[in-house]
Structure formats: structure tokens, C-alpha cells
Gaussian input, Z-matrix of N, CA and C with variables (Angstrom, degrees):
# hf/3-21g

backbone

0 1
 N
 C     1     B1
 C     2     B2     1     A1
 N     3     B3     2     A2     1     D1
 C     4     B4     3     A3     2     D2
 C     5     B5     4     A4     3     D3
 N     6     B6     5     A5     4     D4
 C     7     B7     6     A6     5     D5
 C     8     B8     7     A7     6     D6
 N     9     B9     8     A8     7     D7
 C    10    B10     9     A9     8     D8
 C    11    B11    10    A10     9     D9
 N    12    B12    11    A11    10    D10
 C    13    B13    12    A12    11    D11
 C    14    B14    13    A13    12    D12
 N    15    B15    14    A14    13    D13
 C    16    B16    15    A15    14    D14
 C    17    B17    16    A16    15    D15
 N    18    B18    17    A17    16    D16
 C    19    B19    18    A18    17    D17
 C    20    B20    19    A19    18    D18
 N    21    B21    20    A20    19    D19
 C    22    B22    21    A21    20    D20
 C    23    B23    22    A22    21    D21
 N    24    B24    23    A23    22    D22
 C    25    B25    24    A24    23    D23
 C    26    B26    25    A25    24    D24
 N    27    B27    26    A26    25    D25
 C    28    B28    27    A27    26    D26
 C    29    B29    28    A28    27    D27
 N    30    B30    29    A29    28    D28
 C    31    B31    30    A30    29    D29
 C    32    B32    31    A31    30    D30
 N    33    B33    32    A32    31    D31
 C    34    B34    33    A33    32    D32
 C    35    B35    34    A34    33    D33
 N    36    B36    35    A35    34    D34
 C    37    B37    36    A36    35    D35
 C    38    B38    37    A37    36    D36
 N    39    B39    38    A38    37    D37
 C    40    B40    39    A39    38    D38
 C    41    B41    40    A40    39    D39
 N    42    B42    41    A41    40    D40
 C    43    B43    42    A42    41    D41
 C    44    B44    43    A43    42    D42
 N    45    B45    44    A44    43    D43
 C    46    B46    45    A45    44    D44
 C    47    B47    46    A46    45    D45
 N    48    B48    47    A47    46    D46
 C    49    B49    48    A48    47    D47
 C    50    B50    49    A49    48    D48
 N    51    B51    50    A50    49    D49
 C    52    B52    51    A51    50    D50
 C    53    B53    52    A52    51    D51
 N    54    B54    53    A53    52    D52
 C    55    B55    54    A54    53    D53
 C    56    B56    55    A55    54    D54
 N    57    B57    56    A56    55    D55
 C    58    B58    57    A57    56    D56
 C    59    B59    58    A58    57    D57
 N    60    B60    59    A59    58    D58
 C    61    B61    60    A60    59    D59
 C    62    B62    61    A61    60    D60
 N    63    B63    62    A62    61    D61
 C    64    B64    63    A63    62    D62
 C    65    B65    64    A64    63    D63
 N    66    B66    65    A65    64    D64
 C    67    B67    66    A66    65    D65
 C    68    B68    67    A67    66    D66
 N    69    B69    68    A68    67    D67
 C    70    B70    69    A69    68    D68
 C    71    B71    70    A70    69    D69
 N    72    B72    71    A71    70    D70
 C    73    B73    72    A72    71    D71
 C    74    B74    73    A73    72    D72
 N    75    B75    74    A74    73    D73
 C    76    B76    75    A75    74    D74
 C    77    B77    76    A76    75    D75
 N    78    B78    77    A77    76    D76
 C    79    B79    78    A78    77    D77
 C    80    B80    79    A79    78    D78
 N    81    B81    80    A80    79    D79
 C    82    B82    81    A81    80    D80
 C    83    B83    82    A82    81    D81
 N    84    B84    83    A83    82    D82
 C    85    B85    84    A84    83    D83
 C    86    B86    85    A85    84    D84
 N    87    B87    86    A86    85    D85
 C    88    B88    87    A87    86    D86
 C    89    B89    88    A88    87    D87
 N    90    B90    89    A89    88    D88
 C    91    B91    90    A90    89    D89
 C    92    B92    91    A91    90    D90
 N    93    B93    92    A92    91    D91
 C    94    B94    93    A93    92    D92
 C    95    B95    94    A94    93    D93
 N    96    B96    95    A95    94    D94
 C    97    B97    96    A96    95    D95
 C    98    B98    97    A97    96    D96
 N    99    B99    98    A98    97    D97
 C   100   B100    99    A99    98    D98
 C   101   B101   100   A100    99    D99
 N   102   B102   101   A101   100   D100
 C   103   B103   102   A102   101   D101
 C   104   B104   103   A103   102   D102
 N   105   B105   104   A104   103   D103
 C   106   B106   105   A105   104   D104
 C   107   B107   106   A106   105   D105
 N   108   B108   107   A107   106   D106
 C   109   B109   108   A108   107   D107
 C   110   B110   109   A109   108   D108
 N   111   B111   110   A110   109   D109
 C   112   B112   111   A111   110   D110
 C   113   B113   112   A112   111   D111
 N   114   B114   113   A113   112   D112
 C   115   B115   114   A114   113   D113
 C   116   B116   115   A115   114   D114
 N   117   B117   116   A116   115   D115
 C   118   B118   117   A117   116   D116
 C   119   B119   118   A118   117   D117
 N   120   B120   119   A119   118   D118
 C   121   B121   120   A120   119   D119
 C   122   B122   121   A121   120   D120
 N   123   B123   122   A122   121   D121
 C   124   B124   123   A123   122   D122
 C   125   B125   124   A124   123   D123
 N   126   B126   125   A125   124   D124
 C   127   B127   126   A126   125   D125
 C   128   B128   127   A127   126   D126
 N   129   B129   128   A128   127   D127
 C   130   B130   129   A129   128   D128
 C   131   B131   130   A130   129   D129
 N   132   B132   131   A131   130   D130
 C   133   B133   132   A132   131   D131
 C   134   B134   133   A133   132   D132
 N   135   B135   134   A134   133   D133
 C   136   B136   135   A135   134   D134
 C   137   B137   136   A136   135   D135
 N   138   B138   137   A137   136   D136
 C   139   B139   138   A138   137   D137
 C   140   B140   139   A139   138   D138
 N   141   B141   140   A140   139   D139
 C   142   B142   141   A141   140   D140
 C   143   B143   142   A142   141   D141
 N   144   B144   143   A143   142   D142
 C   145   B145   144   A144   143   D143
 C   146   B146   145   A145   144   D144
 N   147   B147   146   A146   145   D145
 C   148   B148   147   A147   146   D146
 C   149   B149   148   A148   147   D147
 N   150   B150   149   A149   148   D148
 C   151   B151   150   A150   149   D149
 C   152   B152   151   A151   150   D150
 N   153   B153   152   A152   151   D151
 C   154   B154   153   A153   152   D152
 C   155   B155   154   A154   153   D153
 N   156   B156   155   A155   154   D154
 C   157   B157   156   A156   155   D155
 C   158   B158   157   A157   156   D156
 N   159   B159   158   A158   157   D157
 C   160   B160   159   A159   158   D158
 C   161   B161   160   A160   159   D159
 N   162   B162   161   A161   160   D160
 C   163   B163   162   A162   161   D161
 C   164   B164   163   A163   162   D162
 N   165   B165   164   A164   163   D163
 C   166   B166   165   A165   164   D164
 C   167   B167   166   A166   165   D165
 N   168   B168   167   A167   166   D166
 C   169   B169   168   A168   167   D167
 C   170   B170   169   A169   168   D168
 N   171   B171   170   A170   169   D169
 C   172   B172   171   A171   170   D170
 C   173   B173   172   A172   171   D171
 N   174   B174   173   A173   172   D172
 C   175   B175   174   A174   173   D173
 C   176   B176   175   A175   174   D174
 N   177   B177   176   A176   175   D175
 C   178   B178   177   A177   176   D176
 C   179   B179   178   A178   177   D177
 N   180   B180   179   A179   178   D178
 C   181   B181   180   A180   179   D179
 C   182   B182   181   A181   180   D180
 N   183   B183   182   A182   181   D181
 C   184   B184   183   A183   182   D182
 C   185   B185   184   A184   183   D183
 N   186   B186   185   A185   184   D184
 C   187   B187   186   A186   185   D185
 C   188   B188   187   A187   186   D186
 N   189   B189   188   A188   187   D187
 C   190   B190   189   A189   188   D188
 C   191   B191   190   A190   189   D189
 N   192   B192   191   A191   190   D190
 C   193   B193   192   A192   191   D191
 C   194   B194   193   A193   192   D192
 N   195   B195   194   A194   193   D193
 C   196   B196   195   A195   194   D194
 C   197   B197   196   A196   195   D195
 N   198   B198   197   A197   196   D196
 C   199   B199   198   A198   197   D197
 C   200   B200   199   A199   198   D198
 N   201   B201   200   A200   199   D199
 C   202   B202   201   A201   200   D200
 C   203   B203   202   A202   201   D201
 N   204   B204   203   A203   202   D202
 C   205   B205   204   A204   203   D203
 C   206   B206   205   A205   204   D204
 N   207   B207   206   A206   205   D205
 C   208   B208   207   A207   206   D206
 C   209   B209   208   A208   207   D207
 N   210   B210   209   A209   208   D208
 C   211   B211   210   A210   209   D209
 C   212   B212   211   A211   210   D210
 N   213   B213   212   A212   211   D211
 C   214   B214   213   A213   212   D212
 C   215   B215   214   A214   213   D213
 N   216   B216   215   A215   214   D214
 C   217   B217   216   A216   215   D215
 C   218   B218   217   A217   216   D216
 N   219   B219   218   A218   217   D217
 C   220   B220   219   A219   218   D218
 C   221   B221   220   A220   219   D219
 N   222   B222   221   A221   220   D220
 C   223   B223   222   A222   221   D221
 C   224   B224   223   A223   222   D222
 N   225   B225   224   A224   223   D223
 C   226   B226   225   A225   224   D224
 C   227   B227   226   A226   225   D225
 N   228   B228   227   A227   226   D226
 C   229   B229   228   A228   227   D227
 C   230   B230   229   A229   228   D228
 N   231   B231   230   A230   229   D229
 C   232   B232   231   A231   230   D230
 C   233   B233   232   A232   231   D231
 N   234   B234   233   A233   232   D232
 C   235   B235   234   A234   233   D233
 C   236   B236   235   A235   234   D234
 N   237   B237   236   A236   235   D235
 C   238   B238   237   A237   236   D236
 C   239   B239   238   A238   237   D237
 N   240   B240   239   A239   238   D238
 C   241   B241   240   A240   239   D239
 C   242   B242   241   A241   240   D240
 N   243   B243   242   A242   241   D241
 C   244   B244   243   A243   242   D242
 C   245   B245   244   A244   243   D243
 N   246   B246   245   A245   244   D244
 C   247   B247   246   A246   245   D245
 C   248   B248   247   A247   246   D246
 N   249   B249   248   A248   247   D247
 C   250   B250   249   A249   248   D248
 C   251   B251   250   A250   249   D249
 N   252   B252   251   A251   250   D250
 C   253   B253   252   A252   251   D251
 C   254   B254   253   A253   252   D252
 N   255   B255   254   A254   253   D253
 C   256   B256   255   A255   254   D254
 C   257   B257   256   A256   255   D255
 N   258   B258   257   A257   256   D256
 C   259   B259   258   A258   257   D257
 C   260   B260   259   A259   258   D258
 N   261   B261   260   A260   259   D259
 C   262   B262   261   A261   260   D260
 C   263   B263   262   A262   261   D261
 N   264   B264   263   A263   262   D262
 C   265   B265   264   A264   263   D263
 C   266   B266   265   A265   264   D264
 N   267   B267   266   A266   265   D265
 C   268   B268   267   A267   266   D266
 C   269   B269   268   A268   267   D267
 N   270   B270   269   A269   268   D268
 C   271   B271   270   A270   269   D269
 C   272   B272   271   A271   270   D270
 N   273   B273   272   A272   271   D271
 C   274   B274   273   A273   272   D272
 C   275   B275   274   A274   273   D273
 N   276   B276   275   A275   274   D274
 C   277   B277   276   A276   275   D275
 C   278   B278   277   A277   276   D276
 N   279   B279   278   A278   277   D277
 C   280   B280   279   A279   278   D278
 C   281   B281   280   A280   279   D279
 N   282   B282   281   A281   280   D280
 C   283   B283   282   A282   281   D281
 C   284   B284   283   A283   282   D282
 N   285   B285   284   A284   283   D283
 C   286   B286   285   A285   284   D284
 C   287   B287   286   A286   285   D285
 N   288   B288   287   A287   286   D286
 C   289   B289   288   A288   287   D287
 C   290   B290   289   A289   288   D288
 N   291   B291   290   A290   289   D289
 C   292   B292   291   A291   290   D290
 C   293   B293   292   A292   291   D291
 N   294   B294   293   A293   292   D292
 C   295   B295   294   A294   293   D293
 C   296   B296   295   A295   294   D294
 N   297   B297   296   A296   295   D295
 C   298   B298   297   A297   296   D296
 C   299   B299   298   A298   297   D297
 N   300   B300   299   A299   298   D298
 C   301   B301   300   A300   299   D299
 C   302   B302   301   A301   300   D300
 N   303   B303   302   A302   301   D301
 C   304   B304   303   A303   302   D302
 C   305   B305   304   A304   303   D303
 N   306   B306   305   A305   304   D304
 C   307   B307   306   A306   305   D305
 C   308   B308   307   A307   306   D306

   B1=1.4485
   B2=1.5196
   B3=1.3373
   B4=1.4618
   B5=1.5330
   B6=1.3371
   B7=1.4636
   B8=1.5209
   B9=1.3216
   B10=1.4632
   B11=1.5312
   B12=1.3324
   B13=1.4601
   B14=1.5250
   B15=1.3224
   B16=1.4715
   B17=1.5127
   B18=1.3341
   B19=1.4625
   B20=1.5257
   B21=1.3146
   B22=1.4678
   B23=1.5264
   B24=1.3177
   B25=1.4604
   B26=1.5313
   B27=1.3153
   B28=1.4615
   B29=1.5235
   B30=1.3180
   B31=1.4622
   B32=1.5238
   B33=1.3108
   B34=1.4575
   B35=1.5316
   B36=1.3219
   B37=1.4689
   B38=1.5281
   B39=1.3149
   B40=1.4674
   B41=1.5228
   B42=1.3232
   B43=1.4638
   B44=1.5220
   B45=1.3166
   B46=1.4676
   B47=1.5255
   B48=1.3161
   B49=1.4683
   B50=1.5237
   B51=1.3076
   B52=1.4674
   B53=1.5251
   B54=1.3301
   B55=1.4621
   B56=1.5273
   B57=1.3145
   B58=1.4579
   B59=1.5247
   B60=1.3055
   B61=1.4665
   B62=1.5198
   B63=1.3032
   B64=1.4574
   B65=1.5172
   B66=1.2999
   B67=1.4671
   B68=1.5258
   B69=1.3041
   B70=1.4572
   B71=1.5237
   B72=1.3210
   B73=1.4604
   B74=1.5282
   B75=1.3114
   B76=1.4554
   B77=1.5077
   B78=1.3278
   B79=1.4606
   B80=1.5225
   B81=1.3362
   B82=1.4609
   B83=1.5121
   B84=1.3041
   B85=1.4645
   B86=1.5233
   B87=1.3215
   B88=1.4631
   B89=1.5252
   B90=1.3301
   B91=1.4673
   B92=1.5242
   B93=1.3259
   B94=1.4657
   B95=1.5232
   B96=1.3337
   B97=1.4658
   B98=1.5225
   B99=1.3232
   B100=1.4637
   B101=1.5300
   B102=1.3403
   B103=1.4694
   B104=1.5285
   B105=1.3047
   B106=1.4696
   B107=1.5264
   B108=1.3192
   B109=1.4603
   B110=1.5169
   B111=1.3137
   B112=1.4575
   B113=1.5324
   B114=1.3324
   B115=1.4593
   B116=1.5234
   B117=1.3259
   B118=1.4684
   B119=1.5211
   B120=1.3231
   B121=1.4578
   B122=1.5174
   B123=1.3373
   B124=1.4684
   B125=1.5256
   B126=1.3310
   B127=1.4603
   B128=1.5297
   B129=1.3228
   B130=1.4639
   B131=1.5253
   B132=1.3230
   B133=1.4583
   B134=1.5150
   B135=1.3293
   B136=1.4614
   B137=1.5247
   B138=1.3352
   B139=1.4618
   B140=1.5247
   B141=1.3213
   B142=1.4673
   B143=1.5300
   B144=1.3263
   B145=1.4724
   B146=1.5280
   B147=1.3406
   B148=1.4634
   B149=1.5248
   B150=1.3337
   B151=1.4636
   B152=1.5214
   B153=1.3036
   B154=1.4621
   B155=1.5280
   B156=1.3165
   B157=1.4647
   B158=1.5247
   B159=1.3335
   B160=1.4667
   B161=1.5281
   B162=1.3374
   B163=1.4570
   B164=1.5245
   B165=1.3137
   B166=1.4618
   B167=1.5225
   B168=1.3351
   B169=1.4577
   B170=1.5244
   B171=1.3255
   B172=1.4693
   B173=1.5269
   B174=1.3187
   B175=1.4698
   B176=1.5294
   B177=1.3316
   B178=1.4683
   B179=1.5255
   B180=1.3195
   B181=1.4685
   B182=1.5167
   B183=1.3176
   B184=1.4595
   B185=1.5222
   B186=1.3096
   B187=1.4617
   B188=1.5219
   B189=1.3268
   B190=1.4545
   B191=1.5260
   B192=1.3312
   B193=1.4561
   B194=1.5256
   B195=1.3176
   B196=1.4672
   B197=1.5259
   B198=1.3143
   B199=1.4657
   B200=1.5267
   B201=1.3360
   B202=1.4600
   B203=1.5171
   B204=1.3322
   B205=1.4618
   B206=1.5246
   B207=1.3098
   B208=1.4613
   B209=1.5083
   B210=1.3357
   B211=1.4464
   B212=1.5181
   B213=1.3315
   B214=1.4600
   B215=1.5225
   B216=1.3269
   B217=1.4629
   B218=1.5273
   B219=1.3319
   B220=1.4699
   B221=1.5269
   B222=1.3224
   B223=1.4590
   B224=1.5312
   B225=1.3296
   B226=1.4573
   B227=1.5216
   B228=1.3369
   B229=1.4632
   B230=1.5290
   B231=1.3119
   B232=1.4593
   B233=1.5265
   B234=1.3228
   B235=1.4668
   B236=1.5246
   B237=1.3196
   B238=1.4663
   B239=1.5206
   B240=1.3254
   B241=1.4664
   B242=1.5309
   B243=1.3193
   B244=1.4633
   B245=1.5289
   B246=1.3148
   B247=1.4677
   B248=1.5178
   B249=1.3175
   B250=1.4636
   B251=1.5020
   B252=1.3097
   B253=1.4528
   B254=1.5235
   B255=1.3117
   B256=1.4573
   B257=1.5103
   B258=1.3299
   B259=1.4563
   B260=1.5131
   B261=1.3266
   B262=1.4597
   B263=1.5158
   B264=1.3203
   B265=1.4655
   B266=1.5237
   B267=1.3233
   B268=1.4586
   B269=1.5233
   B270=1.3199
   B271=1.4552
   B272=1.5239
   B273=1.3045
   B274=1.4553
   B275=1.5206
   B276=1.3015
   B277=1.4562
   B278=1.5187
   B279=1.2838
   B280=1.4603
   B281=1.5180
   B282=1.3222
   B283=1.4574
   B284=1.5178
   B285=1.2936
   B286=1.4653
   B287=1.5175
   B288=1.2914
   B289=1.4684
   B290=1.5251
   B291=1.3202
   B292=1.4644
   B293=1.5234
   B294=1.3396
   B295=1.4559
   B296=1.5225
   B297=1.3143
   B298=1.4665
   B299=1.5286
   B300=1.3276
   B301=1.4603
   B302=1.5325
   B303=1.3283
   B304=1.4523
   B305=1.5392
   B306=1.3231
   B307=1.4653
   B308=1.4979
   A1=110.83
   A2=117.04
   A3=121.31
   A4=111.21
   A5=116.76
   A6=120.46
   A7=110.69
   A8=116.41
   A9=120.65
   A10=110.30
   A11=117.42
   A12=121.39
   A13=110.96
   A14=116.68
   A15=120.68
   A16=110.21
   A17=117.55
   A18=121.04
   A19=111.27
   A20=117.61
   A21=121.49
   A22=110.49
   A23=117.35
   A24=121.28
   A25=110.72
   A26=118.07
   A27=122.08
   A28=110.98
   A29=116.92
   A30=120.82
   A31=110.73
   A32=117.27
   A33=121.92
   A34=111.11
   A35=117.26
   A36=121.31
   A37=110.86
   A38=117.63
   A39=120.82
   A40=110.09
   A41=117.27
   A42=120.62
   A43=112.73
   A44=116.52
   A45=120.70
   A46=110.55
   A47=117.36
   A48=120.71
   A49=110.48
   A50=118.29
   A51=121.38
   A52=110.53
   A53=117.33
   A54=120.68
   A55=111.33
   A56=117.41
   A57=120.61
   A58=112.50
   A59=117.29
   A60=119.55
   A61=112.48
   A62=118.59
   A63=121.43
   A64=113.65
   A65=119.02
   A66=122.97
   A67=110.63
   A68=117.82
   A69=120.70
   A70=110.55
   A71=118.03
   A72=121.31
   A73=111.20
   A74=115.65
   A75=120.68
   A76=113.96
   A77=117.79
   A78=119.40
   A79=112.88
   A80=118.23
   A81=122.01
   A82=115.06
   A83=119.34
   A84=120.66
   A85=112.85
   A86=117.96
   A87=120.89
   A88=110.26
   A89=115.43
   A90=122.01
   A91=107.77
   A92=116.51
   A93=119.02
   A94=111.34
   A95=117.78
   A96=120.84
   A97=111.51
   A98=117.55
   A99=122.63
   A100=109.04
   A101=118.10
   A102=119.95
   A103=112.12
   A104=115.47
   A105=121.28
   A106=108.54
   A107=116.78
   A108=121.47
   A109=113.23
   A110=114.92
   A111=123.23
   A112=112.55
   A113=116.84
   A114=120.07
   A115=111.99
   A116=117.27
   A117=119.23
   A118=109.91
   A119=117.48
   A120=120.45
   A121=111.46
   A122=115.99
   A123=119.88
   A124=110.25
   A125=116.29
   A126=120.14
   A127=111.09
   A128=117.08
   A129=120.29
   A130=111.58
   A131=117.73
   A132=120.38
   A133=111.89
   A134=116.59
   A135=120.43
   A136=111.93
   A137=117.30
   A138=119.62
   A139=112.47
   A140=117.69
   A141=121.33
   A142=113.28
   A143=120.86
   A144=118.53
   A145=113.17
   A146=116.52
   A147=120.41
   A148=109.91
   A149=117.06
   A150=121.20
   A151=111.19
   A152=116.60
   A153=120.81
   A154=110.81
   A155=117.22
   A156=120.74
   A157=110.83
   A158=117.31
   A159=120.23
   A160=110.05
   A161=116.88
   A162=121.43
   A163=113.77
   A164=117.24
   A165=119.94
   A166=111.93
   A167=116.58
   A168=121.74
   A169=113.41
   A170=118.26
   A171=122.71
   A172=108.25
   A173=116.58
   A174=121.63
   A175=113.08
   A176=119.15
   A177=120.53
   A178=112.73
   A179=117.78
   A180=121.76
   A181=108.79
   A182=115.41
   A183=122.05
   A184=110.01
   A185=116.21
   A186=121.24
   A187=109.40
   A188=116.63
   A189=124.05
   A190=108.64
   A191=118.64
   A192=121.84
   A193=109.77
   A194=116.12
   A195=121.16
   A196=111.03
   A197=117.42
   A198=121.41
   A199=107.72
   A200=115.49
   A201=119.92
   A202=110.35
   A203=115.81
   A204=121.43
   A205=113.02
   A206=117.30
   A207=120.00
   A208=113.02
   A209=113.91
   A210=120.75
   A211=112.31
   A212=119.52
   A213=121.82
   A214=111.55
   A215=117.16
   A216=119.88
   A217=109.97
   A218=115.75
   A219=120.04
   A220=111.22
   A221=116.50
   A222=121.84
   A223=110.75
   A224=116.86
   A225=120.98
   A226=112.22
   A227=116.17
   A228=121.17
   A229=110.63
   A230=117.04
   A231=120.43
   A232=112.69
   A233=117.38
   A234=119.70
   A235=109.66
   A236=116.54
   A237=120.25
   A238=111.91
   A239=117.52
   A240=120.66
   A241=110.03
   A242=116.46
   A243=120.16
   A244=111.09
   A245=117.29
   A246=118.96
   A247=111.51
   A248=117.35
   A249=119.96
   A250=112.57
   A251=117.13
   A252=119.83
   A253=111.15
   A254=118.19
   A255=121.01
   A256=111.35
   A257=116.78
   A258=121.08
   A259=112.71
   A260=116.92
   A261=119.53
   A262=111.18
   A263=116.60
   A264=119.06
   A265=111.71
   A266=117.85
   A267=120.48
   A268=111.43
   A269=117.18
   A270=119.77
   A271=112.49
   A272=117.34
   A273=120.35
   A274=110.83
   A275=115.71
   A276=120.85
   A277=109.35
   A278=116.12
   A279=120.55
   A280=109.13
   A281=116.32
   A282=121.47
   A283=109.36
   A284=115.46
   A285=120.42
   A286=108.86
   A287=116.16
   A288=121.20
   A289=110.93
   A290=117.40
   A291=120.94
   A292=110.91
   A293=116.77
   A294=120.55
   A295=111.09
   A296=117.24
   A297=121.43
   A298=111.10
   A299=115.73
   A300=120.02
   A301=110.80
   A302=117.40
   A303=122.81
   A304=111.90
   A305=117.57
   A306=119.33
   A307=113.67
   D1=-42.21
   D2=-178.73
   D3=-66.04
   D4=-37.98
   D5=179.45
   D6=-64.66
   D7=-35.85
   D8=179.16
   D9=-66.09
   D10=-41.15
   D11=178.26
   D12=-64.55
   D13=-40.87
   D14=178.71
   D15=-64.90
   D16=-42.03
   D17=178.47
   D18=-62.94
   D19=-44.66
   D20=178.88
   D21=-64.01
   D22=-42.39
   D23=178.75
   D24=-63.66
   D25=-41.79
   D26=178.86
   D27=-63.60
   D28=-45.27
   D29=177.94
   D30=-62.12
   D31=-40.54
   D32=178.24
   D33=-62.73
   D34=-45.46
   D35=179.12
   D36=-62.61
   D37=-43.67
   D38=178.64
   D39=-62.27
   D40=-42.20
   D41=178.05
   D42=-62.23
   D43=-41.54
   D44=178.83
   D45=-65.02
   D46=-43.35
   D47=179.74
   D48=-63.16
   D49=-42.16
   D50=178.02
   D51=-64.11
   D52=-41.29
   D53=178.19
   D54=-64.62
   D55=-39.36
   D56=179.86
   D57=-67.42
   D58=-32.41
   D59=-177.84
   D60=-81.86
   D61=-2.37
   D62=-179.55
   D63=-69.52
   D64=-25.96
   D65=-175.54
   D66=-131.91
   D67=50.55
   D68=-177.98
   D69=-81.76
   D70=152.25
   D71=178.38
   D72=-65.46
   D73=144.08
   D74=176.73
   D75=83.85
   D76=14.84
   D77=-178.45
   D78=-87.57
   D79=1.95
   D80=175.24
   D81=89.13
   D82=9.67
   D83=-178.76
   D84=-85.82
   D85=-9.79
   D86=-177.70
   D87=-108.68
   D88=147.40
   D89=177.03
   D90=-136.31
   D91=175.47
   D92=179.41
   D93=-66.07
   D94=-24.33
   D95=176.05
   D96=-81.68
   D97=-24.06
   D98=-178.34
   D99=-133.47
   D100=73.52
   D101=-178.28
   D102=-79.38
   D103=161.94
   D104=175.70
   D105=-70.92
   D106=136.32
   D107=-176.61
   D108=-108.06
   D109=-159.75
   D110=-175.29
   D111=-57.53
   D112=-51.39
   D113=-176.48
   D114=-68.75
   D115=-31.98
   D116=174.07
   D117=-68.98
   D118=-31.84
   D119=175.14
   D120=-62.89
   D121=-42.18
   D122=176.54
   D123=-62.08
   D124=-46.68
   D125=-179.37
   D126=-61.37
   D127=-45.71
   D128=-179.10
   D129=-66.54
   D130=-29.43
   D131=174.72
   D132=-69.03
   D133=-39.65
   D134=179.13
   D135=-66.12
   D136=-37.93
   D137=-176.74
   D138=-97.56
   D139=14.32
   D140=-178.86
   D141=-55.35
   D142=-42.84
   D143=178.52
   D144=-62.06
   D145=-38.72
   D146=177.77
   D147=-67.22
   D148=-41.98
   D149=178.67
   D150=-62.95
   D151=-37.12
   D152=178.86
   D153=-63.14
   D154=-44.83
   D155=179.91
   D156=-66.00
   D157=-43.88
   D158=178.96
   D159=-65.19
   D160=-37.19
   D161=179.43
   D162=-62.97
   D163=-22.98
   D164=175.85
   D165=-66.35
   D166=-28.09
   D167=-176.97
   D168=-105.35
   D169=-21.90
   D170=-178.53
   D171=-127.25
   D172=111.73
   D173=-174.40
   D174=-66.96
   D175=-18.30
   D176=-179.38
   D177=-81.83
   D178=-13.98
   D179=-178.57
   D180=-92.12
   D181=131.69
   D182=178.57
   D183=-121.32
   D184=163.38
   D185=176.23
   D186=-76.64
   D187=-30.00
   D188=-172.11
   D189=-123.85
   D190=132.79
   D191=178.72
   D192=-77.09
   D193=119.88
   D194=-177.63
   D195=-72.17
   D196=-38.21
   D197=179.59
   D198=-88.63
   D199=92.51
   D200=-176.36
   D201=-135.00
   D202=176.01
   D203=-176.03
   D204=-83.98
   D205=4.37
   D206=176.47
   D207=99.96
   D208=-130.76
   D209=-172.91
   D210=-57.58
   D211=-40.88
   D212=-177.10
   D213=-64.97
   D214=-40.53
   D215=176.28
   D216=-62.38
   D217=-46.72
   D218=178.91
   D219=-57.89
   D220=-43.34
   D221=-179.69
   D222=-60.36
   D223=-48.47
   D224=178.64
   D225=-62.77
   D226=-41.11
   D227=-179.63
   D228=-62.12
   D229=-48.15
   D230=-178.04
   D231=-70.56
   D232=-33.06
   D233=174.34
   D234=-59.84
   D235=-46.07
   D236=-179.13
   D237=-67.11
   D238=-40.98
   D239=179.25
   D240=-62.88
   D241=-48.44
   D242=-176.99
   D243=-67.01
   D244=-43.36
   D245=-179.15
   D246=-69.87
   D247=-33.63
   D248=179.74
   D249=-69.35
   D250=-48.61
   D251=-177.21
   D252=-83.66
   D253=-28.72
   D254=175.60
   D255=-72.33
   D256=-27.21
   D257=178.57
   D258=-65.93
   D259=-22.03
   D260=177.98
   D261=-63.27
   D262=-33.34
   D263=-179.20
   D264=-71.55
   D265=-22.08
   D266=178.98
   D267=-71.90
   D268=-24.41
   D269=-178.09
   D270=-85.23
   D271=-13.50
   D272=178.85
   D273=-77.56
   D274=149.13
   D275=178.81
   D276=-75.83
   D277=128.51
   D278=178.48
   D279=-82.28
   D280=138.80
   D281=179.24
   D282=-84.66
   D283=137.13
   D284=177.15
   D285=-93.09
   D286=171.36
   D287=178.98
   D288=-61.32
   D289=-36.73
   D290=179.09
   D291=-64.00
   D292=-40.26
   D293=178.30
   D294=-63.76
   D295=-37.98
   D296=-179.15
   D297=-68.29
   D298=-36.24
   D299=-179.78
   D300=-68.86
   D301=-39.43
   D302=-179.19
   D303=-65.52
   D304=-33.26
   D305=-176.19
   D306=-94.02

């Protein structure tokens, strides 16, 4: 039973990674007539860690799309970066005053 769960989890992780790499920055889908916009900025911010790892092996892949709509793309990108990495602190257990006194 445990092996089946591990196999399903592995297949799920591989599927998610493949889905995330489908729209990475720097893949050549954007032009000056069709730049990446606000929502693509959010998406690229969410997948920035995956883009960073892929960029280590493929020089054409970047964390940030250079051909973008400007301020709106930047805004979406930074919203996603901040909410993604800031969200990690929400999952941590907050220490109460009693816990601080005990330690």
C-alpha cells in the first residue's frame, strides 16, 4: 500500500513539474507586439524557483521575462514572489509569550 502511494505521489510531482515548465520565461513565445502582461508576471513569479533550476542547465531560460509590458508585469511578478515566499511564514507555528518564558 505504501509503495502505491509513493508511486502516485512521484507521478503527481513529475506531472506538476512538466506543467510548470510549459510556460517558463525566455522560451521565445513573447515579442514586442505580444509582450508578457500582468497575469504572466504572476505566473512567472510563482514558477521562479523552477525557472531558476532549469536556467542553470539551459541558458535561454530566465527567471524573469525580458519582453514584458513594463510596470504591470513587474507588479504581478513581485506580488507572486512576495506572496509565495512570504506565505511560508504563515505555515510556521507562532510562539506565544508562555513559550518564550519557558525557553
